C-alpha positions as CSV (number, residue, x, y, z in Angstrom):
1,I,0.1,-0.1,0.0
2,P,1.9,3.4,-1.0
3,E,2.8,5.4,2.1
4,T,2.4,9.5,1.2
5,R,3.2,12.8,3.3
6,L,2.2,16.0,2.3
7,T,4.1,19.1,3.1
8,L,3.7,22.8,2.1
9,G,5.8,24.5,-0.6
10,R,9.6,25.7,1.6
11,S,8.8,28.8,0.4
12,L,5.7,29.5,2.3
13,N,4.9,30.5,5.9
14,P,2.0,28.9,7.1
15,D,1.4,31.5,10.0
16,H,1.5,34.2,7.4
17,I,-1.1,32.7,4.2
18,K,-3.1,35.9,2.9
19,E,-6.2,36.6,1.0
20,D,-5.3,36.4,-2.9
21,S,-1.9,35.1,-2.7
22,D,-0.9,31.4,-4.1
23,V,-0.1,28.2,-2.4
24,Y,1.7,25.3,-3.2
25,F,1.4,21.4,-1.9
26,D,3.6,18.7,-2.1
27,C,3.0,14.9,-2.0
28,D,6.1,12.5,-0.8
29,I,5.0,8.7,-1.8
30,V,7.0,5.8,-1.5
31,A,5.1,2.6,-2.8
32,V,5.6,-0.5,-4.8
33,P,4.6,-1.1,-7.3
34,P,4.7,2.8,-8.5
35,V,1.7,4.7,-7.6
36,Y,-0.8,4.8,-11.5
37,K,-2.6,8.1,-9.8
38,V,-2.5,10.7,-7.1
39,E,-5.5,12.2,-5.9
40,W,-5.9,15.4,-3.5
41,R,-8.6,16.2,-1.4
42,H,-10.4,19.5,0.7
43,N,-12.3,18.8,3.5
44,N,-12.4,14.9,2.1
45,K,-13.6,16.4,-1.3
46,T,-12.1,15.4,-4.2
47,L,-10.4,18.5,-5.9
48,H,-10.4,18.7,-10.0
49,H,-7.8,20.2,-12.6
50,N,-9.7,23.3,-13.2
51,I,-7.7,26.9,-14.2
52,A,-10.6,28.5,-13.6
53,Q,-11.1,28.6,-10.6
54,G,-6.9,28.4,-10.1
55,I,-6.8,24.6,-8.8
56,I,-3.5,23.2,-10.9
57,M,-2.6,19.6,-10.7
58,T,0.7,18.5,-12.2
59,N,2.4,15.3,-11.1
60,Q,2.7,14.7,-7.1
61,S,2.2,18.6,-7.0
62,L,-0.9,20.5,-6.0
63,V,-1.2,24.3,-6.5
64,L,-4.0,27.3,-5.4
65,Q,-3.7,30.8,-7.0
66,R,-5.3,33.5,-5.2
67,V,-6.6,31.8,-2.1
68,N,-9.6,33.2,-0.3
69,R,-11.6,32.4,2.7
70,Q,-13.2,29.7,1.2
71,S,-9.8,28.1,0.3
72,A,-8.7,27.3,3.9
73,G,-9.9,24.0,5.3
74,N,-7.6,20.2,5.5
75,Y,-6.1,18.9,2.6
76,T,-4.9,15.5,1.9
77,C,-3.4,13.8,-1.3
78,V,-3.6,10.1,-2.0
79,G,-1.4,7.9,-4.1
80,F,-3.1,4.3,-5.6
81,N,-1.1,1.3,-6.6
82,I,-2.6,-2.1,-7.3
83,E,-1.8,-3.2,-3.6
84,G,-4.4,-0.2,-2.7
85,D,-4.9,3.1,-1.6
86,G,-2.5,5.6,1.1
87,E,-4.2,8.8,2.2
88,S,-1.8,11.2,3.8
89,N,-1.9,13.4,6.6
90,A,-4.2,16.5,6.7
91,F,-2.5,19.8,6.1
92,F,-5.1,22.4,7.4
93,L,-4.6,25.9,5.4
94,N,-4.9,29.1,7.6
95,V,-6.2,31.8,5.3
96,M,-6.0,35.0,7.2
97,Y,-7.7,38.7,5.9
98,S,-8.7,41.4,7.0
99,P,-12.1,42.7,8.6
100,T,-16.0,42.9,6.7
101,C,-19.1,43.2,8.1
102,K,-21.6,40.5,8.3
103,P,-24.6,40.7,6.1
104,H,-28.0,40.5,7.1
105,Q,-27.4,43.2,10.2
106,Q,-30.2,45.7,10.9
107,R,-29.4,48.7,9.5
108,V,-32.0,51.7,9.9
109,L,-32.9,52.4,13.7
110,G,-35.4,54.4,14.6
111,V,-34.9,56.2,18.2
112,A,-36.9,59.0,19.2
113,R,-35.2,62.0,21.5
114,Q,-33.4,61.6,24.7
115,E,-34.0,57.6,23.8
116,K,-30.3,55.6,24.7
117,V,-30.0,52.6,22.0
118,N,-27.8,50.1,21.8
119,I,-26.2,49.9,17.9
120,S,-23.9,46.6,17.5
121,C,-21.5,46.3,14.5
122,E,-20.2,42.6,13.8
123,V,-17.3,42.0,11.5
124,D,-15.7,38.8,9.9
125,A,-11.6,38.8,10.2
126,N,-9.2,36.6,10.5
127,P,-7.2,36.9,12.7
128,P,-10.4,37.6,15.3
129,D,-8.5,40.2,17.3
130,V,-10.2,43.6,15.6
131,K,-10.2,46.8,16.6
132,F,-13.3,49.2,15.8
133,S,-13.8,52.6,15.5
134,W,-16.9,55.1,14.8
135,T,-18.1,58.2,13.2
136,F,-20.6,60.2,12.7
137,N,-21.7,61.8,10.0
138,N,-24.9,64.2,9.1
139,S,-25.9,67.0,6.9
140,A,-23.6,69.5,8.8
141,E,-20.1,67.5,9.9
142,T,-18.6,64.4,10.7
143,V,-18.1,63.5,14.5
144,N,-15.3,60.4,15.7
145,V,-17.7,58.6,18.8
146,A,-15.1,58.6,21.8
147,Q,-14.2,55.0,23.0
148,A,-15.9,55.5,26.0
149,H,-19.0,55.0,24.4
150,I,-17.3,51.8,22.7
151,L,-17.6,48.6,23.6
152,R,-15.6,45.4,22.2
153,S,-15.7,41.5,22.0
154,G,-13.9,39.9,19.1
155,T,-15.5,40.7,16.1
156,L,-18.5,42.6,18.0
157,S,-18.1,46.1,18.8
158,V,-21.6,48.1,20.6
159,V,-21.8,51.4,21.0
160,A,-24.9,53.4,23.3
161,Y,-26.3,56.7,21.2
162,S,-28.9,58.8,22.7
163,P,-29.9,61.6,19.8
164,N,-30.8,65.4,21.6
165,S,-31.7,66.9,18.8
166,E,-32.2,67.1,15.1
167,L,-28.6,67.3,14.4
168,D,-28.4,64.1,16.1
169,Y,-29.7,62.2,13.3
170,G,-27.7,60.9,10.9
171,T,-25.1,57.8,10.1
172,L,-23.5,56.1,11.7
173,I,-20.1,54.2,10.2
174,C,-17.9,51.1,11.8
175,W,-14.5,50.7,11.2
176,G,-12.5,47.4,12.0
177,S,-8.9,46.2,11.9
178,N,-6.0,43.3,12.5
179,K,-3.1,42.6,11.8
180,I,-4.0,41.9,8.1
181,G,-5.1,45.1,7.5
182,H,-7.9,47.6,7.3
183,Q,-11.6,47.0,6.4
184,R,-12.3,48.6,2.6
185,V,-15.8,48.7,3.3
186,P,-17.4,49.7,6.7
187,C,-20.7,49.2,8.1
188,V,-23.7,51.9,8.1
189,F,-26.4,52.3,10.3
190,H,-28.8,55.3,9.2
191,I,-30.0,56.5,12.7
192,V,-33.9,57.9,12.1
193,S,-36.7,59.6,14.2
194,A,-38.6,57.1,15.3
195,G,-42.4,57.0,14.8
196,P,-45.8,54.9,13.1
197,P,-44.6,52.9,10.1
198,D,-45.8,54.5,6.7
199,P,-49.0,53.4,5.5
200,V,-49.2,50.2,3.0
201,Q,-49.8,51.1,-0.4
202,N,-50.8,48.9,-4.0
203,C,-53.1,46.6,-2.4
204,S,-55.0,44.1,-4.5
205,V,-57.6,41.1,-3.5
206,A,-56.4,38.0,-5.6
207,N,-57.9,34.0,-5.3
208,M,-60.9,34.3,-4.3
209,S,-62.8,31.7,-3.6
210,L,-66.7,30.7,-2.0
211,N,-64.7,31.3,1.6
212,S,-61.6,33.2,1.2
213,F,-59.5,35.4,-0.6
214,Q,-56.0,36.8,-0.6
215,L,-54.7,40.2,-0.4
216,W,-51.0,41.7,-1.6
217,C,-49.9,45.1,-0.7
218,V,-46.5,46.6,-0.9
219,E,-45.3,48.0,2.6
220,G,-44.2,51.3,3.3
221,S,-41.1,52.9,5.5
222,S,-40.8,50.9,8.9
223,N,-38.7,54.4,9.7
224,G,-36.1,52.5,11.4
225,L,-38.8,49.8,14.0
226,T,-39.5,46.3,13.2
227,Q,-43.1,46.7,11.9
228,S,-46.1,43.7,11.7
229,F,-48.7,44.0,9.3
230,V,-52.7,43.9,10.1
231,A,-55.7,43.5,7.9
232,E,-59.0,43.8,9.6
233,V,-62.2,42.1,7.2
234,R,-65.5,43.8,7.7
235,D,-69.5,42.9,6.3
236,S,-69.6,46.0,4.3
237,T,-73.2,46.1,5.5
238,T,-73.3,45.2,9.2
239,Q,-69.8,46.6,10.1
240,V,-69.5,43.2,12.3
241,L,-65.8,41.9,11.9
242,K,-65.4,38.8,10.5
243,A,-61.9,38.3,11.0
244,N,-58.4,39.7,11.6
245,V,-55.2,38.4,10.3
246,T,-51.6,39.6,11.6
247,S,-49.0,39.3,9.1
248,P,-44.8,40.1,9.1
249,I,-45.3,40.3,5.9
250,S,-48.0,42.6,3.8
251,K,-49.5,39.1,2.0
252,F,-53.1,38.1,3.7
253,S,-54.7,34.6,3.5
254,V,-58.0,35.3,4.8
255,I,-60.5,32.3,5.3
256,G,-63.4,31.4,6.8
257,L,-65.7,33.9,5.5
258,D,-69.4,34.0,4.2
259,T,-70.5,33.2,0.3
260,G,-71.2,35.1,-2.1
261,V,-70.9,38.4,0.4
262,T,-68.9,41.6,-0.1
263,Y,-66.7,42.6,2.6
264,Q,-64.7,45.6,3.4
265,V,-60.8,45.5,4.3
266,L,-58.9,47.9,6.5
267,V,-55.2,47.4,6.3
268,Y,-52.5,49.0,8.1
269,A,-48.4,48.8,9.2
270,S,-47.9,48.9,13.0
271,N,-44.8,49.3,15.2
272,S,-44.0,50.1,18.9
273,K,-44.7,53.4,17.9
274,G,-47.8,53.3,17.0
275,R,-49.4,52.3,13.5
276,S,-49.5,53.8,10.1
277,K,-53.2,55.3,9.0
278,P,-55.1,52.2,7.2
279,M,-55.7,51.7,3.5
280,F,-59.6,50.8,3.2
281,L,-60.5,48.2,0.0
282,Q,-63.3,45.8,-0.9
283,A,-63.3,42.4,-1.7
284,N,-66.2,39.7,-1.7
285,T,-66.3,35.9,-2.3
286,L,-68.0,34.2,-5.0
287,S,-71.5,32.7,-4.9
288,E,-72.7,29.3,-5.5
289,P,-73.9,28.1,-9.0
290,E,-77.7,28.3,-9.3
291,K,-79.2,24.6,-8.9
292,Q,-81.3,23.7,-11.8
293,L,-84.4,21.5,-10.6
294,P,-84.2,17.9,-12.5
295,S,-87.3,18.9,-14.3
296,E,-86.0,22.2,-15.8
297,I,-82.8,20.3,-17.0
298,N,-85.2,17.4,-19.1
299,K,-87.2,20.2,-20.5
300,R,-84.0,21.6,-22.0
301,P,-83.8,19.6,-25.7
302,N,-80.5,18.2,-25.6
303,V,-79.9,18.4,-29.5
304,K,-76.7,18.6,-30.9
305,L,-75.7,19.0,-35.1
306,S,-72.5,17.5,-36.0
307,P,-70.8,19.6,-39.4
308,T,-72.1,16.9,-41.6
309,L,-75.8,16.9,-40.5
310,S,-76.2,20.7,-40.6
311,I,-75.0,20.7,-44.3
312,V,-77.6,18.0,-45.0
313,L,-80.2,19.7,-43.5
314,G,-78.7,23.4,-45.4
315,V,-78.7,21.5,-48.9
316,G,-82.2,19.8,-48.5
317,G,-83.6,23.4,-47.5
318,L,-82.0,25.0,-50.4
319,L,-83.6,22.1,-52.9
320,V,-87.5,22.3,-51.2
321,V,-87.1,26.5,-51.7
322,L,-86.0,25.6,-55.3
323,A,-88.7,23.5,-56.0
324,C,-91.2,25.4,-54.5
325,I,-89.6,28.5,-57.3
326,A,-90.0,26.2,-59.7
327,A,-93.8,25.2,-59.5
328,T,-94.8,28.2,-59.1
329,L,-92.9,29.4,-62.6
330,V,-94.6,26.3,-64.4
331,K,-97.7,27.6,-62.7
332,F,-97.8,30.8,-64.3
333,K,-96.5,30.2,-67.7
334,C,-99.8,27.1,-67.9
335,S,-102.2,29.7,-66.5
336,G,-100.7,32.5,-69.8
337,R,-101.2,29.6,-71.6
338,S,-104.8,29.0,-71.2
339,D,-105.8,32.5,-71.1
340,G,-104.4,32.6,-75.1
341,G,-106.1,29.5,-75.7
342,K,-109.6,31.0,-74.5
343,K,-108.7,34.3,-76.3
344,L,-107.7,32.0,-79.6
345,E,-111.8,30.3,-79.4
346,R,-113.7,33.4,-79.6
347,H,-111.3,34.8,-82.3
348,R,-112.6,31.5,-84.1
349,S,-115.9,31.5,-83.4
350,S,-116.3,35.3,-84.4
351,S,-114.3,34.7,-87.6
352,G,-116.3,31.4,-88.5
353,S,-119.5,33.4,-88.5
354,L,-118.4,36.3,-89.9
355,S,-117.6,34.1,-93.0
356,G,-120.5,31.7,-93.2
357,D,-122.8,34.6,-93.3
358,K,-120.2,36.4,-95.9
359,S,-120.6,32.9,-98.2
360,G,-124.3,32.5,-97.9
361,N,-125.1,30.0,-100.8
362,S,-122.2,29.9,-102.6
363,P,-121.1,26.7,-104.5
364,I,-117.7,26.6,-103.4
365,K,-119.0,25.6,-99.3
366,N,-120.1,22.2,-100.9
367,D,-117.3,22.0,-103.7
368,S,-114.2,22.4,-100.8
369,G,-115.8,20.6,-98.3
370,D,-115.5,17.4,-100.4
371,S,-112.5,19.0,-102.2
372,G,-111.2,19.2,-98.6
373,G,-111.8,15.4,-98.0
374,D,-110.9,14.4,-101.1
375,S,-107.8,15.5,-100.9
376,D,-106.9,14.9,-97.5
377,E,-107.9,11.1,-98.9
378,K,-105.4,11.3,-101.8
379,N,-102.5,13.0,-100.2
380,P,-101.4,11.3,-97.0
381,D,-98.7,14.3,-96.7
382,I,-101.5,16.4,-95.2
383,I,-101.8,15.7,-91.4
384,P,-105.5,15.9,-90.9
385,Q,-106.7,18.7,-88.5
386,P,-109.5,18.0,-85.5
387,M,-112.6,18.9,-85.7
388,G,-112.7,20.9,-82.5
389,G,-111.4,20.6,-79.5
390,D,-109.7,23.5,-77.3
391,I,-106.3,24.1,-79.2
392,A,-104.8,25.7,-75.6
393,D,-106.2,22.9,-73.9
394,S,-103.9,22.1,-70.3
395,C,-100.5,23.0,-71.6
396,V,-100.4,19.4,-72.6
397,S,-101.3,20.1,-76.1
398,D,-99.2,19.4,-79.1
399,T,-96.6,21.6,-79.4
400,S,-97.4,22.8,-83.8
401,K,-100.6,24.0,-81.8
402,L,-98.8,27.0,-80.1
403,P,-98.0,29.1,-83.3
404,F,-102.4,29.3,-83.9
405,A,-102.2,30.3,-80.0
406,A,-99.5,33.0,-80.8
407,Q,-101.3,34.7,-83.3
408,P,-105.1,34.4,-83.3
409,Q,-105.5,37.9,-86.0
410,Q,-103.4,35.6,-89.0
411,F,-107.0,33.1,-89.3
412,A,-109.3,35.7,-88.2
413,S,-108.5,37.3,-91.2
414,E,-108.0,34.4,-93.3
415,P,-111.9,33.4,-94.4
416,Q,-111.4,37.0,-95.8
417,Q,-109.2,36.8,-98.3
418,F,-110.8,33.9,-99.7
419,A,-114.6,35.2,-99.5
420,P,-114.5,37.4,-102.1
421,Q,-113.8,34.6,-105.5
422,P,-116.4,31.9,-105.1
423,Q,-117.1,32.7,-108.8
424,Q,-113.9,31.6,-110.0
425,F,-113.8,28.2,-108.9
426,A,-118.2,27.9,-109.4
427,S,-117.3,28.8,-113.0
428,Q,-115.4,25.7,-113.7
429,P,-116.5,22.8,-111.7
430,Q,-115.6,20.4,-114.2
431,Q,-111.5,21.6,-113.8
432,F,-111.5,20.3,-110.6
433,A,-113.6,17.5,-110.9
434,P,-111.4,14.0,-109.6
435,Q,-110.7,12.2,-112.8
436,P,-108.3,9.1,-112.5
437,Q,-105.0,9.4,-113.0
438,P,-101.5,7.7,-112.8
439,A,-99.5,6.8,-109.9
440,Q,-96.5,8.3,-111.1
441,S,-98.3,11.3,-112.6
442,P,-97.4,14.5,-110.7
443,K,-100.9,16.1,-109.1
444,L,-101.5,19.7,-108.5
445,G,-104.5,20.5,-106.7
446,V,-106.3,23.2,-104.0
447,S,-108.1,21.9,-101.3
448,Y,-110.4,23.8,-98.8
449,S,-111.1,22.4,-95.4
450,S,-113.3,23.9,-92.1
451,A,-112.4,22.7,-88.8
452,G,-114.9,24.6,-86.9
453,A,-114.4,28.8,-87.1
454,V,-110.9,28.2,-88.9
455,S,-110.9,27.4,-92.4
456,K,-107.6,25.8,-93.7
457,T,-106.6,26.0,-97.5
458,S,-104.3,23.4,-99.0
459,F,-102.2,22.9,-102.5
460,T,-100.8,19.8,-103.7
461,G,-98.8,19.7,-106.9
462,L,-95.4,18.1,-107.5
463,G,-94.8,16.1,-104.8
464,A,-95.5,18.1,-102.2
465,S,-98.2,19.8,-100.2
466,Y,-99.1,22.9,-98.5
467,S,-101.4,24.2,-96.2
468,F,-102.3,27.5,-94.7
């Protein structure tokens, strides 16, 4: 097992190691077989090579750069070989430094006139043999405090002070020194006229519930004395006190209140000299949700439309509207056609009566009827016209009849065109007498037919027929 021994550098004095100086150690090792690793420890914690922190390890030496008070403590080295590990003796590194002011001391003190107060100044120093000096500073002058008013015990100094006038309020400064040096930054204490604390500011209500809420405020100056904070909660209607909460900080949690009630809150700070002016604000607790009867719940429709169902219903409604519009248009169109047919029928009746009166006993009446019948039978290309019936019947008549309904005046005037020429056909009755003709010969002829009150003239010849 390796045998190890730790020594401080030969040029160093262990009793005069100050802050910001460099320190190095040597680890003497005797081991068979030789060690394969050397480890350094500070207060039983392993050290690692770190140049940034000033820890440098080379072979069997340790260098500490710019040591401070945290570098003080026990150092050891450990050698490792295949037989085991051996740890050296502990060397205590004593780092000395000048006094510094300890933290967390009361720096502001409220003192009344003719009131005596002891002000403590505590420092951290090594060696702990410290000498103290005090000075008083106000807006007019700087005065050294007499040593008769200063008490000292190691790193603690106490001065008894009693202000007698306004000029005795100001700043007390404490300095310490030891054999390493003087304190660089003094301890400063402010002496103020004691009085009640300043009122709190910017209070707000948060985290409201059915029976509680919280208050947050910004505390004012304590005027050099320890202060506490009080919140009084009263019913805003009856002014009955519901809660009284005291806290060392300006934050409160008020519980155990009634539901749905508005409260008046009074917040103030207090110390040994009295209490501050109060801060008033209102806070309320939440109300319970309204209860619903089962019958009311059942009456409410619980219908949830999915996006797909909504689209289907919308499209269906649109189709229904379009169908209604189309049916309305068809109805108006059919009504218009029916009125036109009725007007045509009246024109045809009047035209037929007029034609019959003008023709009288003309021979063409019988001949036209017979010739028309023969022409229709011998000429199959001519479509027979119906004898009677309403041409514009109920929007379902043949579309070939629609021009007659659209132009009733054309047919009303046709009987007058042929009425003045009855003698032409009457003087030559033999010309139109039917004679047998070969089937392949072209046939030319004129035929008249009458359907009700409408007259029709047909011409046939050269394989074609014409109808008017």
